[in-house]
DRENDOLUM-791615 format. One record per atom (N, C-alpha, C, O): atom name; x, y, z negated; residue number from 1. Coordinates in nm, 4 decimals. Last residue first. Layout:
N
 atomo       px       py       pz num
    CA        X        Y        Z NUM
...
% end
This chain:
83
 atomo       px       py       pz num
     N   1.3782   0.4819  -0.1409  83
    CA   1.4251   0.4928  -0.0034  83
     C   1.5294   0.3890   0.0229  83
     O   1.5821   0.3812   0.1338  83
     N   1.3218   0.4795  -0.4018  82
    CA   1.2531   0.3792  -0.3221  82
     C   1.2953   0.3837  -0.1769  82
     O   1.2536   0.2995  -0.0975  82
     N   1.5819   0.5291  -0.6366  81
    CA   1.5089   0.5751  -0.5183  81
     C   1.4438   0.4581  -0.4462  81
     O   1.5034   0.3513  -0.4316  81
     N   1.5300   0.4245  -0.9781  80
    CA   1.6093   0.4670  -0.8640  80
     C   1.5207   0.5096  -0.7496  80
     O   1.3994   0.5241  -0.7646  80
     N   1.3634   0.3724  -1.1888  79
    CA   1.4868   0.2929  -1.1797  79
     C   1.5752   0.3317  -1.0611  79
     O   1.6843   0.2769  -1.0455  79
     N   1.1459   0.5398  -1.1493  78
    CA   1.2282   0.5584  -1.2691  78
     C   1.3620   0.4874  -1.2574  78
     O   1.4628   0.5353  -1.3093  78
     N   1.1228   0.6550  -0.8068  77
    CA   1.0994   0.5545  -0.9098  77
     C   1.1895   0.5836  -1.0312  77
     O   1.2956   0.6443  -1.0174  77
     N   1.0186   0.7964  -0.5474  76
    CA   1.0744   0.8499  -0.6718  76
     C   1.0383   0.7547  -0.7855  76
     O   0.9362   0.7717  -0.8520  76
     N   0.8924   0.6803  -0.3356  75
    CA   1.0331   0.7144  -0.3170  75
     C   1.0974   0.7695  -0.4440  75
     O   1.2191   0.7875  -0.4479  75
     N   0.6895   0.4000  -0.3297  74
    CA   0.7102   0.5286  -0.3955  74
     C   0.8591   0.5624  -0.3836  74
     O   0.9434   0.4798  -0.4188  74
     N   0.5914   0.2354  -0.0414  73
    CA   0.6925   0.2438  -0.1460  73
     C   0.7015   0.3861  -0.1988  73
     O   0.7189   0.4809  -0.1222  73
     N   0.4250   0.0000   0.1251  72
    CA   0.4021   0.1351   0.0730  72
     C   0.4905   0.1488  -0.0504  72
     O   0.4679   0.0824  -0.1516  72
     N   0.4462  -0.1935   0.4101  71
    CA   0.5081  -0.1660   0.2808  71
     C   0.4794  -0.0214   0.2445  71
     O   0.5061   0.0695   0.3231  71
     N   0.2660  -0.4305   0.5988  70
    CA   0.2815  -0.2903   0.5606  70
     C   0.3467  -0.2823   0.4239  70
     O   0.3084  -0.3546   0.3320  70
     N   0.2571  -0.6975   0.6354  69
    CA   0.2416  -0.6147   0.7538  69
     C   0.2781  -0.4691   0.7258  69
     O   0.3159  -0.3944   0.8160  69
     N   0.4668  -0.9421   0.4812  68
    CA   0.3749  -0.8297   0.4712  68
     C   0.3734  -0.7525   0.6019  68
     O   0.4749  -0.7429   0.6709  68
     N   0.5167  -1.2729   0.3691  67
    CA   0.5326  -1.1753   0.4769  67
     C   0.4265  -1.0664   0.4625  67
     O   0.3102  -1.0956   0.4347  67
     N   0.6609  -1.3864   0.0577  66
    CA   0.5473  -1.3633   0.1473  66
     C   0.5835  -1.2618   0.2553  66
     O   0.6696  -1.1760   0.2354  66
     N   0.8886  -1.4136  -0.0981  65
    CA   0.7852  -1.5163  -0.1054  65
     C   0.6789  -1.5040   0.0018  65
     O   0.6126  -1.6026   0.0339  65
     N   1.0468  -1.1902  -0.0592  64
    CA   1.1065  -1.3222  -0.0383  64
     C   1.0000  -1.4319  -0.0284  64
     O   1.0192  -1.5313   0.0416  64
     N   0.8717  -0.9916  -0.1382  63
    CA   0.9108  -0.9962   0.0034  63
     C   0.9746  -1.1316   0.0365  63
     O   0.9585  -1.1821   0.1476  63
     N   0.8614  -1.0449  -0.4140  62
    CA   0.7397  -1.0554  -0.3331  62
     C   0.7733  -1.0690  -0.1852  62
     O   0.7113  -1.1483  -0.1143  62
     N   1.1282  -0.9909  -0.4902  61
    CA   1.0707  -1.1252  -0.5074  61
     C   0.9491  -1.1443  -0.4185  61
     O   0.9348  -1.2483  -0.3543  61
     N   1.1407  -0.7173  -0.4316  60
    CA   1.2316  -0.8105  -0.3646  60
     C   1.1787  -0.9534  -0.3744  60
     O   1.1841  -1.0283  -0.2769  60
     N   0.9502  -0.6190  -0.6110  59
    CA   0.9280  -0.6050  -0.4678  59
     C   1.0150  -0.7040  -0.3912  59
     O   0.9685  -0.7674  -0.2965  59
     N   1.0736  -0.6709  -0.8520  58
    CA   0.9479  -0.7405  -0.8218  58
     C   0.9153  -0.7314  -0.6734  58
     O   0.8593  -0.8249  -0.6161  58
     N   1.2898  -0.4911  -0.8247  57
    CA   1.3132  -0.6352  -0.8376  57
     C   1.1892  -0.7162  -0.8034  57
     O   1.1977  -0.8177  -0.7343  57
     N   1.1577  -0.2471  -0.8257  56
    CA   1.2310  -0.2871  -0.7053  56
     C   1.2576  -0.4377  -0.7075  56
     O   1.2490  -0.5040  -0.6042  56
     N   0.8273  -0.2627  -0.9742  55
    CA   0.9726  -0.2445  -0.9784  55
     C   1.0354  -0.2926  -0.8482  55
     O   0.9752  -0.3677  -0.7716  55
     N   0.5599  -0.3196  -0.9600  54
    CA   0.5976  -0.1983  -1.0331  54
     C   0.7486  -0.1753  -1.0385  54
     O   0.7939  -0.0791  -1.1006  54
     N   0.3278  -0.4162  -0.7013  53
    CA   0.4451  -0.4419  -0.7847  53
     C   0.4901  -0.3098  -0.8457  53
     O   0.4631  -0.2025  -0.7919  53
     N   0.0382  -0.5546  -0.5512  52
    CA   0.1005  -0.4453  -0.6258  52
     C   0.2204  -0.4941  -0.7052  52
     O   0.2159  -0.5996  -0.7683  52
     N  -0.0922  -0.6216  -0.2425  51
    CA  -0.0171  -0.6830  -0.3519  51
     C   0.0570  -0.5690  -0.4208  51
     O   0.1305  -0.4947  -0.3559  51
     N  -0.3916  -0.5847  -0.0756  50
    CA  -0.2769  -0.5150  -0.1342  50
     C  -0.2203  -0.5946  -0.2507  50
     O  -0.2915  -0.6300  -0.3447  50
     N  -0.5357  -0.6207   0.2205  49
    CA  -0.5077  -0.7030   0.1028  49
     C  -0.3812  -0.6444   0.0425  49
     O  -0.2742  -0.6532   0.1029  49
     N  -0.7703  -0.4277   0.4026  48
    CA  -0.6380  -0.4409   0.3425  48
     C  -0.6398  -0.5402   0.2276  48
     O  -0.7334  -0.5434   0.1478  48
     N  -0.9312  -0.3040   0.6614  47
    CA  -0.9332  -0.4274   0.5835  47
     C  -0.7918  -0.4532   0.5324  47
     O  -0.7041  -0.4951   0.6081  47
     N  -1.0498   0.0267   0.6676  46
    CA  -0.9451  -0.0687   0.6988  46
     C  -0.9565  -0.1898   0.6069  46
     O  -0.9881  -0.1769   0.4887  46
     N  -1.2148   0.2245   0.6038  45
    CA  -1.2760   0.1123   0.6732  45
     C  -1.1721   0.0093   0.7141  45
     O  -1.2029  -0.0849   0.7871  45
     N  -1.1633   0.3420   0.2668  44
    CA  -1.1407   0.3455   0.4113  44
     C  -1.2087   0.2246   0.4740  44
     O  -1.2542   0.1341   0.4041  44
     N  -1.1993   0.2823   0.0052  43
    CA  -1.2961   0.3737   0.0665  43
     C  -1.2786   0.3830   0.2169  43
     O  -1.3693   0.4273   0.2873  43
     N  -0.9774   0.1304  -0.0515  42
    CA  -1.1086   0.0647  -0.0551  42
     C  -1.2160   0.1517   0.0093  42
     O  -1.3138   0.0993   0.0626  42
     N  -0.7786   0.3234  -0.0458  41
    CA  -0.7834   0.2243   0.0615  41
     C  -0.9161   0.1500   0.0633  41
     O  -0.9626   0.1103   0.1702  41
     N  -0.8438   0.4660  -0.2814  40
    CA  -0.8421   0.5317  -0.1513  40
     C  -0.8549   0.4298  -0.0389  40
     O  -0.9341   0.4488   0.0534  40
     N  -0.8082   0.2692  -0.4803  39
    CA  -0.9400   0.3310  -0.4591  39
     C  -0.9479   0.3957  -0.3213  39
     O  -1.0486   0.3813  -0.2519  39
     N  -0.5297   0.2180  -0.4495  38
    CA  -0.6284   0.1103  -0.4319  38
     C  -0.7661   0.1694  -0.4030  38
     O  -0.8340   0.1246  -0.3106  38
     N  -0.4287   0.4687  -0.5167  37
    CA  -0.4080   0.4177  -0.3815  37
     C  -0.5062   0.3045  -0.3526  37
     O  -0.5602   0.2964  -0.2423  37
     N  -0.5062   0.4762  -0.7878  36
    CA  -0.5535   0.5788  -0.6925  36
     C  -0.5399   0.5303  -0.5490  36
     O  -0.6309   0.5492  -0.4684  36
     N  -0.3605   0.2597  -0.8917  35
    CA  -0.5085   0.2560  -0.8924  35
     C  -0.5659   0.3575  -0.7938  35
     O  -0.6631   0.3284  -0.7241  35
     N  -0.1002   0.3591  -0.8584  34
    CA  -0.1412   0.2359  -0.7891  34
     C  -0.2929   0.2253  -0.7830  34
     O  -0.3482   0.1862  -0.6802  34
     N  -0.1094   0.5806  -1.0320  33
    CA  -0.0949   0.6023  -0.8875  33
     C  -0.1353   0.4779  -0.8087  33
     O  -0.1980   0.4893  -0.7034  33
     N  -0.1299   0.4415  -1.2758  32
    CA  -0.2344   0.5354  -1.2354  32
     C  -0.2296   0.5592  -1.0841  32
     O  -0.3327   0.5579  -1.0168  32
     N   0.1101   0.3018  -1.2909  31
    CA  -0.0153   0.2266  -1.2757  31
     C  -0.1293   0.3167  -1.2299  31
     O  -0.2159   0.2735  -1.1538  31
     N   0.4069   0.3669  -1.1410  30
    CA   0.3003   0.4346  -1.2154  30
     C   0.1668   0.3646  -1.1882  30
     O   0.1164   0.3676  -1.0759  30
     N   0.5853   0.2567  -0.9691  29
    CA   0.6035   0.2270  -1.1110  29
     C   0.4984   0.2939  -1.1996  29
     O   0.5018   0.2780  -1.3216  29
     N   0.4971   0.0923  -0.6765  28
    CA   0.4887   0.2189  -0.7505  28
     C   0.5002   0.1847  -0.8976  28
     O   0.4326   0.0939  -0.9460  28
     N   0.4607  -0.0685  -0.3852  27
    CA   0.5570  -0.0525  -0.4940  27
     C   0.5410   0.0863  -0.5529  27
     O   0.5682   0.1863  -0.4864  27
     N   0.2516  -0.2793  -0.2210  26
    CA   0.2556  -0.1461  -0.2808  26
     C   0.3530  -0.1466  -0.3975  26
     O   0.3315  -0.2160  -0.4969  26
     N   0.2130  -0.4436   0.0768  25
    CA   0.2826  -0.4482  -0.0514  25
     C   0.2978  -0.3047  -0.1000  25
     O   0.3505  -0.2193  -0.0288  25
     N  -0.0539  -0.5809   0.2690  24
    CA   0.0300  -0.4680   0.2286  24
     C   0.0933  -0.4940   0.0927  24
     O   0.0342  -0.5580   0.0057  24
     N  -0.1925  -0.7211   0.5397  23
    CA  -0.1272  -0.7592   0.4141  23
     C  -0.0268  -0.6509   0.3784  23
     O   0.0726  -0.6312   0.4483  23
     N  -0.4985  -0.6533   0.6762  22
    CA  -0.3592  -0.6113   0.6769  22
     C  -0.3016  -0.6471   0.5402  22
     O  -0.3561  -0.6077   0.4371  22
     N  -0.7336  -0.9041   0.7805  21
    CA  -0.6842  -0.8072   0.6811  21
     C  -0.5357  -0.7774   0.6992  21
     O  -0.4574  -0.8659   0.7334  21
     N  -0.8628  -0.9052   1.1035  20
    CA  -0.7778  -0.9758   1.0094  20
     C  -0.7248  -0.8742   0.9091  20
     O  -0.6759  -0.7684   0.9489  20
     N  -1.0243  -0.8490   1.3307  19
    CA  -1.0705  -0.8191   1.1948  19
     C  -0.9947  -0.9028   1.0917  19
     O  -1.0552  -0.9637   1.0035  19
     N  -0.7731  -0.7456   1.5670  18
    CA  -0.8830  -0.8302   1.5220  18
     C  -0.9162  -0.7961   1.3779  18
     O  -0.8431  -0.7222   1.3120  18
     N  -0.7017  -0.4680   1.7605  17
    CA  -0.6750  -0.5386   1.6354  17
     C  -0.7972  -0.6206   1.5968  17
     O  -0.9097  -0.5705   1.5945  17
     N  -0.7141  -0.2925   1.9695  16
    CA  -0.6928  -0.4338   2.0003  16
     C  -0.6626  -0.5177   1.8778  16
     O  -0.6048  -0.6259   1.8887  16
     N  -0.7888  -0.0460   1.8986  15
    CA  -0.6449  -0.0680   1.9087  15
     C  -0.6120  -0.2139   1.9394  15
     O  -0.4957  -0.2539   1.9357  15
     N  -1.0575  -0.0661   1.8732  14
    CA  -1.0077   0.0249   1.9764  14
     C  -0.8567   0.0124   1.9950  14
     O  -0.8030   0.0560   2.0968  14
     N  -1.0891  -0.2288   1.6513  13
    CA  -1.1088  -0.2878   1.7838  13
     C  -1.0538  -0.1968   1.8938  13
     O  -1.0081  -0.2460   1.9970  13
     N  -1.0683  -0.0630   1.4264  12
    CA  -0.9553  -0.1476   1.4638  12
     C  -0.9672  -0.2057   1.6036  12
     O  -0.8656  -0.2298   1.6688  12
     N  -1.1573   0.2520   1.4087  11
    CA  -1.2176   0.1293   1.4583  11
     C  -1.1033   0.0405   1.5042  11
     O  -1.0460   0.0649   1.6104  11
     N  -1.1269   0.4597   1.1288  10
    CA  -1.0649   0.3970   1.2438  10
     C  -1.1439   0.2733   1.2809  10
     O  -1.1913   0.1996   1.1945  10
     N  -1.1780   0.7611   0.9788   9
    CA  -1.2388   0.6328   1.0089   9
     C  -1.1741   0.5808   1.1356   9
     O  -1.1679   0.6503   1.2370   9
     N  -1.0903   0.9755   0.7096   8
    CA  -1.0700   0.9238   0.8437   8
     C  -1.1413   0.7906   0.8578   8
     O  -1.1617   0.7180   0.7605   8
     N  -1.0110   1.2392   0.5055   7
    CA  -1.1194   1.1504   0.5479   7
     C  -1.0914   1.1048   0.6900   7
     O  -1.0713   1.1867   0.7797   7
     N  -0.8247   1.3366   0.2394   6
    CA  -0.8162   1.3004   0.3796   6
     C  -0.9286   1.2025   0.4106   6
     O  -0.9391   1.0963   0.3492   6
     N  -0.7522   1.5917   0.0173   5
    CA  -0.8469   1.4863   0.0524   5
     C  -0.8391   1.4617   0.2025   5
     O  -0.8462   1.5551   0.2823   5
     N  -0.5024   1.6754  -0.2076   4
    CA  -0.5502   1.6828  -0.0711   4
     C  -0.6436   1.5646  -0.0454   4
     O  -0.6142   1.4514  -0.0836   4
     N  -0.3991   1.8750  -0.4755   3
    CA  -0.4663   1.7539  -0.4314   3
     C  -0.5216   1.7744  -0.2921   3
     O  -0.5807   1.8781  -0.2621   3
     N  -0.1142   1.9875  -0.6381   2
    CA  -0.2100   2.0134  -0.5315   2
     C  -0.2685   1.8810  -0.4840   2
     O  -0.1950   1.7863  -0.4558   2
     N  -0.0224   2.0855  -0.9603   1
    CA  -0.0315   1.9807  -0.8623   1
     C  -0.1404   2.0155  -0.7623   1
     O  -0.2460   2.0670  -0.7990   1
% end
């Protein structure tokens, strides 16, 4: 496995974005990967509220109940393709 480190800093104000958290939905069936993504996003300067789900069904329920600004979907799930 190859690991890549990406360092970036964005100033949301330069894009006309207010300091409102981005509501993101994270679908990944691997708890380890979800934790890694959480740690990565916490290290960024982006203000994110991440809702985590582990299945396509749970994602469908979450999308029905709430509006999200960003969807992060694992494309290789045990139950099928995230595409």
